[in-house]
C-alpha positions in Angstrom: 7.2 -5.1 -7.3 7.0 -3.2 -10.5 3.7 -1.3 -10.8 2.0 -0.2 -14.0 5.1 -1.2 -16.1 7.4 1.4 -14.5 10.5 0.8 -12.5 11.3 1.6 -8.9 13.1 4.9 -9.6 10.3 6.1 -11.8 7.7 5.0 -9.2 9.5 7.1 -6.6 9.7 10.1 -8.9 6.1 9.8 -10.1 4.9 9.0 -6.6 6.6 12.1 -5.3 5.0 14.3 -7.9 1.6 12.7 -7.3 2.0 13.2 -3.5 3.0 16.8 -4.0 0.1 17.5 -6.3 -2.3 15.9 -3.7 -0.6 17.9 -1.0 -1.3 21.2 -2.9 -4.8 20.1 -3.8 -5.7 19.1 -0.3 -3.9 22.1 1.3 -1.8 20.0 3.6 1.9 20.2 4.6 3.5 16.7 4.6 7.1 17.0 3.4 9.0 15.4 0.6 9.3 11.9 2.0 5.6 11.7 3.0 4.7 13.0 -0.5 6.6 10.1 -2.1 5.0 7.6 0.3 1.5 9.0 -0.2 2.0 8.9 -4.0 3.2 5.3 -4.1 0.8 3.9 -1.6 -2.0 6.0 -3.0 -1.3 4.6 -6.5 -1.5 1.0 -5.2 -4.7 1.7 -3.3 -6.3 3.7 -6.2 -5.4 1.0 -8.7 -6.9 -1.6 -6.5 -10.1 0.3 -6.0 -10.4 1.2 -9.7 -9.8 -2.5 -10.7 -12.9 -3.4 -8.7 -14.8 -1.3 -11.2 -12.9 -2.7 -14.2 -10.8 0.4 -14.7 -7.1 0.0 -15.3 -4.6 2.8 -15.6 -1.2 2.0 -17.2 2.1 3.7 -17.9 3.5 6.7 -16.1 0.5 8.9 -16.6 -1.9 6.3 -15.3 0.4 5.8 -12.3 0.5 9.6 -11.7 -3.3 9.9 -11.9 -3.8 6.8 -9.6 -1.2 8.2 -7.2 -2.9 11.6 -7.0 -6.3 10.1 -6.4 -5.0 7.6 -3.8 -2.9 10.2 -2.0 -6.0 12.5 -1.8 -8.0 9.6 -0.3 -5.2 8.9 2.2 -4.9 12.5 3.3 -8.7 12.7 3.7 -8.8 9.5 5.8 -5.9 10.8 8.0 -7.8 14.0 8.6 -10.9 12.1 9.7 -8.9 9.9 12.0 -6.9 12.8 13.6 -9.9 14.9 14.3 -11.1 14.4 17.9 -14.8 13.3 18.2 
């Protein structure tokens, strides 16, 4: 699956950067592999959510922005789930 017109290698690199930026912004400590996963999955989720509002982000910069937004959302959701009630 090619996302936003970029290839797999670019998706991994950009996803890693997006995940790392989200990690710094959210003040979490996830590690390199988790940063890449958060960035890629986050981009997919954010692109889906944004498409519901008619917003599309293309190219590597759009993928980076979507990855950052999505990764921040995933980190916030994970924190809510991990916190004991």
